Legacy VTK file of the C-alpha trace (Angstrom):
# vtk DataFile Version 3.0
C-alpha trace
ASCII
DATASET POLYDATA
POINTS 420 float
14.678 9.056 15.271
14.433 5.262 15.170
11.309 4.103 13.345
9.680 0.768 12.548
7.181 -0.285 9.904
5.040 -3.363 10.533
3.922 -5.055 7.309
0.620 -6.873 7.911
-0.039 -7.930 4.308
-0.598 -11.528 5.504
-2.389 -10.560 8.709
-1.033 -10.596 12.234
-0.949 -12.716 15.364
0.958 -12.609 18.618
3.557 -15.202 17.630
4.116 -13.554 14.238
4.817 -10.188 15.846
7.033 -11.763 18.489
9.041 -13.707 15.902
9.417 -10.636 13.682
10.668 -8.401 16.508
13.165 -11.014 17.687
14.291 -11.552 14.095
14.829 -7.787 13.834
17.175 -7.811 16.829
14.959 -7.626 19.920
16.530 -9.041 23.070
15.210 -12.605 23.622
16.580 -12.575 27.188
14.540 -9.454 27.930
11.485 -11.132 26.423
11.861 -14.229 28.592
12.574 -12.206 31.712
9.346 -10.261 31.199
7.295 -13.379 30.439
8.696 -15.225 33.476
7.909 -12.222 35.675
4.219 -12.908 34.991
4.340 -16.714 35.164
7.611 -18.595 35.877
6.365 -21.597 33.912
6.320 -19.602 30.667
9.175 -19.082 28.222
9.663 -18.268 24.551
11.935 -20.135 22.163
12.690 -19.327 18.541
13.492 -21.523 15.563
14.223 -20.759 11.940
11.669 -21.863 9.375
10.245 -20.741 6.026
6.888 -19.823 4.546
6.643 -20.096 0.743
10.448 -20.372 0.714
10.811 -17.070 2.600
13.062 -17.424 5.652
11.292 -16.539 8.870
11.600 -16.826 12.645
9.008 -18.877 14.538
8.426 -17.884 18.156
7.049 -20.679 20.319
5.533 -20.354 23.789
6.586 -23.135 26.153
5.108 -24.091 29.518
7.691 -25.727 31.780
9.809 -26.420 28.719
7.029 -28.033 26.668
5.542 -26.327 23.581
2.175 -24.852 24.445
-0.808 -26.507 22.701
-1.757 -23.213 21.071
1.593 -23.198 19.251
1.170 -26.605 17.630
-0.229 -26.087 14.121
-3.027 -28.277 12.860
-4.366 -28.978 9.383
-6.552 -25.877 9.324
-5.877 -22.392 8.068
-5.107 -19.116 9.802
-2.399 -18.485 12.349
-3.257 -20.850 15.175
-2.723 -18.112 17.764
-6.186 -17.235 19.023
-6.440 -16.435 22.707
-9.517 -18.090 24.190
-11.623 -15.231 25.485
-15.199 -15.150 26.659
-17.592 -13.678 29.195
-17.997 -15.634 32.386
-17.173 -19.350 32.370
-17.481 -21.618 29.376
-18.255 -18.976 26.717
-14.983 -18.641 24.837
-14.029 -19.348 21.253
-13.466 -23.047 21.516
-11.766 -23.385 24.898
-13.282 -24.644 28.108
-12.041 -25.232 31.610
-10.314 -22.847 34.057
-10.310 -19.136 33.287
-8.441 -16.011 34.327
-10.606 -12.943 34.700
-9.439 -9.667 33.181
-9.162 -8.262 36.703
-6.762 -11.086 37.644
-4.637 -10.616 34.557
-4.527 -6.878 35.248
-3.385 -7.528 38.808
-0.645 -9.877 37.577
0.646 -7.217 35.217
0.483 -4.459 37.804
2.335 -6.464 40.469
4.954 -8.141 38.268
8.571 -6.959 38.185
8.310 -5.378 34.745
9.840 -2.352 33.110
7.259 0.443 33.312
7.105 0.811 29.522
6.571 -2.947 29.094
3.863 -2.994 31.768
2.036 -0.039 30.207
2.101 -1.598 26.726
0.870 -4.978 28.025
-1.915 -3.413 30.097
-3.037 -1.354 27.125
-3.159 -4.450 24.903
-5.062 -6.633 27.378
-7.425 -3.756 28.096
-8.216 -3.452 24.397
-8.852 -7.197 24.211
-11.194 -7.095 27.213
-13.173 -4.153 25.797
-13.442 -5.838 22.397
-14.686 -9.145 23.795
-17.086 -7.339 26.105
-18.528 -5.423 23.155
-18.792 -8.619 21.105
-20.749 -10.400 23.857
-22.688 -7.417 25.197
-21.175 -7.507 28.681
-18.957 -5.321 30.864
-15.157 -5.556 30.316
-14.499 -6.630 33.911
-16.687 -9.718 33.405
-14.546 -10.978 30.519
-12.569 -14.152 31.276
-9.480 -15.381 29.462
-9.684 -19.172 29.262
-6.655 -20.824 30.820
-5.211 -22.273 27.590
-5.599 -19.019 25.706
-4.642 -16.875 28.688
-1.183 -18.427 29.062
-0.572 -18.049 25.368
-1.849 -14.468 25.260
0.240 -13.485 28.287
3.417 -14.770 26.663
2.603 -13.161 23.320
1.470 -9.810 24.647
4.084 -9.357 27.371
6.735 -10.781 25.041
5.897 -8.393 22.205
5.785 -5.485 24.664
9.256 -6.370 25.980
10.636 -7.003 22.485
9.415 -3.691 21.106
10.690 -1.751 24.122
14.113 -3.426 23.848
14.455 -2.095 20.295
14.197 1.488 21.615
11.780 2.623 18.917
10.636 6.230 18.687
7.847 5.769 16.170
5.937 2.747 14.827
3.936 2.749 11.596
1.547 -0.135 10.862
0.416 -1.014 7.351
-3.147 -1.682 6.270
-4.209 -4.730 8.285
-5.368 -7.772 6.327
-8.142 -9.475 8.298
-9.288 -12.319 6.059
-12.973 -12.745 5.421
-15.872 -14.636 3.956
-15.516 -17.775 6.056
-16.230 -18.974 9.556
-14.429 -20.638 12.417
-16.110 -23.077 14.782
-16.434 -21.866 18.339
-17.684 -23.673 21.411
-21.253 -22.585 20.691
-21.298 -22.502 16.898
-19.841 -20.638 13.950
-18.068 -17.290 14.246
-17.871 -15.133 11.106
-14.505 -13.919 9.857
-13.467 -11.222 10.626
-14.678 -11.913 14.136
-16.635 -9.318 16.131
-13.726 -8.723 18.522
-11.258 -8.078 15.705
-13.650 -5.633 14.035
-14.096 -3.785 17.339
-10.334 -3.593 17.884
-9.503 -2.158 14.461
-12.472 0.188 14.600
-11.441 1.549 17.997
-7.899 2.113 16.690
-9.206 3.707 13.453
-6.935 1.312 11.571
-7.198 0.845 7.789
-8.161 -2.744 6.970
-8.933 -5.053 4.067
-10.266 -8.565 3.764
-7.359 -10.008 1.841
-7.023 -13.038 -0.423
-8.039 -15.814 1.973
-11.441 -16.696 3.502
-10.033 -17.545 6.918
-8.835 -15.650 9.964
-5.649 -13.805 9.019
-5.533 -11.379 11.964
-6.358 -12.723 15.416
-7.764 -10.652 18.290
-4.369 -10.812 20.022
-2.648 -9.629 16.851
-5.157 -6.832 16.309
-4.883 -5.671 19.924
-1.087 -5.597 19.761
-1.084 -3.651 16.488
-3.550 -1.140 17.913
-1.317 -0.621 20.952
1.947 -0.425 19.011
0.822 1.885 16.204
1.713 5.561 16.398
0.193 5.847 12.948
-1.045 3.678 10.087
0.278 3.874 6.559
2.772 2.645 3.960
6.508 2.215 4.497
7.703 5.656 5.678
10.838 7.362 4.305
13.777 5.847 6.151
17.278 4.435 5.862
16.672 0.725 6.442
18.922 -0.845 9.057
17.263 -4.198 9.818
14.353 -6.367 8.686
12.686 -9.034 10.820
10.347 -11.744 9.546
7.998 -13.658 11.856
6.198 -16.861 10.864
2.647 -17.841 11.754
1.815 -21.310 13.043
0.591 -22.664 9.714
1.691 -22.604 6.083
-1.408 -21.997 3.923
-1.301 -22.087 0.141
-2.836 -18.658 -0.485
-0.158 -16.398 1.023
3.213 -16.683 2.786
2.117 -16.635 6.413
4.639 -14.041 7.586
4.726 -10.627 9.214
7.620 -8.245 8.605
9.139 -5.516 10.764
11.360 -2.990 8.991
13.617 -0.849 11.222
15.611 2.220 10.300
16.477 5.868 10.792
13.714 8.293 9.895
14.197 10.467 6.827
13.425 13.384 9.144
16.648 12.527 10.967
18.648 12.191 7.759
17.487 15.569 6.495
17.995 17.599 9.645
18.243 20.958 7.853
16.264 22.678 5.122
17.404 24.983 2.352
15.001 27.560 0.924
15.763 29.177 -2.416
14.085 31.802 -4.546
15.153 33.805 -7.627
14.538 37.568 -7.354
15.029 40.044 -10.220
12.923 43.037 -9.139
14.137 43.995 -5.652
16.094 47.172 -4.929
19.582 45.776 -4.129
19.946 48.227 -1.238
17.352 46.138 0.632
19.311 42.872 0.564
21.532 43.529 3.631
18.411 44.125 5.742
16.787 40.946 4.351
19.829 38.854 5.291
19.921 40.400 8.763
16.219 39.691 9.331
16.651 36.073 8.229
19.451 35.524 10.730
17.326 37.108 13.464
14.510 34.703 12.516
16.715 31.695 13.266
18.401 30.934 9.958
21.733 29.141 10.304
23.038 30.964 7.219
21.736 33.109 4.366
23.489 34.162 1.156
22.996 35.634 -2.327
24.251 34.268 -5.640
24.251 36.562 -8.705
22.460 34.940 -11.669
21.236 35.901 -15.132
17.556 35.167 -15.729
15.355 35.091 -18.818
15.534 38.072 -21.166
19.021 38.765 -19.834
17.796 40.143 -16.524
20.401 40.332 -13.733
19.044 38.798 -10.544
19.975 37.036 -7.320
19.221 33.612 -5.895
18.492 33.934 -2.204
19.484 30.784 -0.301
18.686 30.191 3.350
19.828 27.312 5.573
17.486 26.664 8.502
16.466 23.971 10.961
12.895 22.696 10.902
12.044 24.454 14.202
12.518 27.895 12.602
11.420 26.999 9.081
7.988 28.621 9.179
9.332 31.892 10.596
12.051 32.036 7.937
9.541 31.388 5.148
7.439 34.270 6.417
10.450 36.631 6.409
11.402 35.686 2.842
7.914 36.366 1.518
7.407 39.535 3.576
10.817 41.179 3.117
11.483 40.378 -0.559
9.431 40.566 -3.749
9.387 36.763 -4.070
5.967 35.131 -4.380
7.214 31.551 -4.038
10.215 29.530 -2.967
11.801 26.103 -3.263
12.490 23.777 -0.332
14.734 20.756 -0.051
16.176 18.788 2.859
19.855 18.246 3.435
21.988 16.371 5.920
24.547 18.634 7.548
27.844 17.421 9.024
29.262 19.899 11.523
32.456 19.969 13.526
32.186 20.388 17.276
32.603 24.008 18.319
33.783 25.745 21.472
34.868 29.275 22.362
37.890 30.752 24.110
39.064 34.309 24.742
42.409 35.888 23.831
43.830 39.276 24.806
45.056 41.775 22.240
46.499 44.942 23.751
44.052 44.781 26.647
41.013 43.961 24.488
39.183 40.621 24.856
38.438 38.806 21.599
36.420 35.619 21.339
37.976 32.802 19.329
35.988 29.922 17.827
37.684 26.509 18.055
36.471 23.715 15.750
37.183 20.039 16.480
36.574 16.950 14.355
37.374 13.475 15.548
38.772 14.998 18.724
41.369 17.027 16.802
41.446 20.827 16.476
40.916 21.671 12.812
40.405 25.444 12.958
40.949 28.406 15.294
39.369 31.652 14.147
38.850 34.976 15.951
35.340 36.424 15.838
35.394 39.254 13.309
32.969 41.519 15.181
35.182 41.391 18.275
38.239 42.126 16.150
36.554 45.130 14.508
35.380 46.476 17.896
38.886 46.102 19.360
40.434 47.832 16.332
38.052 50.745 16.798
38.969 51.099 20.484
42.713 50.735 19.806
42.627 53.056 16.771
44.457 50.422 14.736
43.736 48.791 11.370
41.495 45.760 11.523
44.083 43.657 9.683
46.670 44.426 12.379
44.348 43.430 15.257
43.261 40.314 13.361
46.872 39.207 12.901
47.565 39.678 16.609
44.390 37.747 17.568
45.407 34.851 15.334
48.870 34.828 16.886
47.409 35.001 20.395
45.282 31.947 19.636
48.246 29.890 18.385
48.396 27.706 21.521
44.712 26.820 21.132
45.587 24.496 18.220
46.934 21.889 20.614
LINES 1 421
420 0 1 2 3 4 5 6 7 8 9 10 11 12 13 14 15 16 17 18 19 20 21 22 23 24 25 26 27 28 29 30 31 32 33 34 35 36 37 38 39 40 41 42 43 44 45 46 47 48 49 50 51 52 53 54 55 56 57 58 59 60 61 62 63 64 65 66 67 68 69 70 71 72 73 74 75 76 77 78 79 80 81 82 83 84 85 86 87 88 89 90 91 92 93 94 95 96 97 98 99 100 101 102 103 104 105 106 107 108 109 110 111 112 113 114 115 116 117 118 119 120 121 122 123 124 125 126 127 128 129 130 131 132 133 134 135 136 137 138 139 140 141 142 143 144 145 146 147 148 149 150 151 152 153 154 155 156 157 158 159 160 161 162 163 164 165 166 167 168 169 170 171 172 173 174 175 176 177 178 179 180 181 182 183 184 185 186 187 188 189 190 191 192 193 194 195 196 197 198 199 200 201 202 203 204 205 206 207 208 209 210 211 212 213 214 215 216 217 218 219 220 221 222 223 224 225 226 227 228 229 230 231 232 233 234 235 236 237 238 239 240 241 242 243 244 245 246 247 248 249 250 251 252 253 254 255 256 257 258 259 260 261 262 263 264 265 266 267 268 269 270 271 272 273 274 275 276 277 278 279 280 281 282 283 284 285 286 287 288 289 290 291 292 293 294 295 296 297 298 299 300 301 302 303 304 305 306 307 308 309 310 311 312 313 314 315 316 317 318 319 320 321 322 323 324 325 326 327 328 329 330 331 332 333 334 335 336 337 338 339 340 341 342 343 344 345 346 347 348 349 350 351 352 353 354 355 356 357 358 359 360 361 362 363 364 365 366 367 368 369 370 371 372 373 374 375 376 377 378 379 380 381 382 383 384 385 386 387 388 389 390 391 392 393 394 395 396 397 398 399 400 401 402 403 404 405 406 407 408 409 410 411 412 413 414 415 416 417 418 419
């Protein structure tokens, strides 16, 4: 399973997420194709930069080849990636002029030539933004308008991040605690807006995301960033167990002194994939040994891949056995129940392993008129073992009234050509 962890220790914005995903290997062509499907004038370019001497990728939205005003940093703090959103006309967070209603944006997304997964992720994100702004202003979501400057920027960020994340073919996304910033204000069209803003608080609350204020008194997570994180997250938490394959670093629009203004995406294979099998073990010194064959048989019936006993010497010189059972996670609970029910054990140990197995196939050989199955093992395309199934050999020997060793030798000889 391919997993990703999004590190929001310096907050999040649309351009930070977009830069991080592209840095981690997302397909920029797929991003631009998706963005252009909504508005042909839009495109995304990337440049390499640094924040506090940490290398990062800066994603920039361009309109007809010119950097969008929202992507040009100023002398202030924060990320510089706030989508202008309001209710009705002229009520946004600092933007005025033409607007695009949520219903119009929804129609654009629904009618555009987008991959279904990209469309669904973008619609979810914009829907969250509309609900958050509606709650902040006390209006209905369908009355929310995205101001033209912010709308173009938000479309590129949201659709771009949706396309980038889908192109990475991720199975599971974990998002860290989200740093919001706090204690200050930003100036909106109609006065001051406290940080974190009402829309951001609604977004993280709706997603049940863990948050903290962080070290800086300015906006560290924008509404667009919060909405994207809420849509992307399958769960929230610390870096999950994984084998790391790639790390992407996205830069925000500004370079404040308090923190490196970056967002990281860490990609890898889940530890659940690395440890595809479990081994259960328990030491038993008080079970009638005549019971062990039945225990092993029951474990195999319960779905164990293998089960075996190892003679050991325990404390006080007691002879005992270690029962070991190899099992896949799907049958683990059933196997545990058999161990505890069928033996005198009152506890067991569990550890994960990674199993490497040769490819297997079966053939049939004839020995004096009796059919015997033969297991063929291949590795790297080459036959590495040909072995008759013992139960078939024993059954054939019984029918033929011959020693098992004689029938086994004939079965091995009959399978000689299967080595090729």
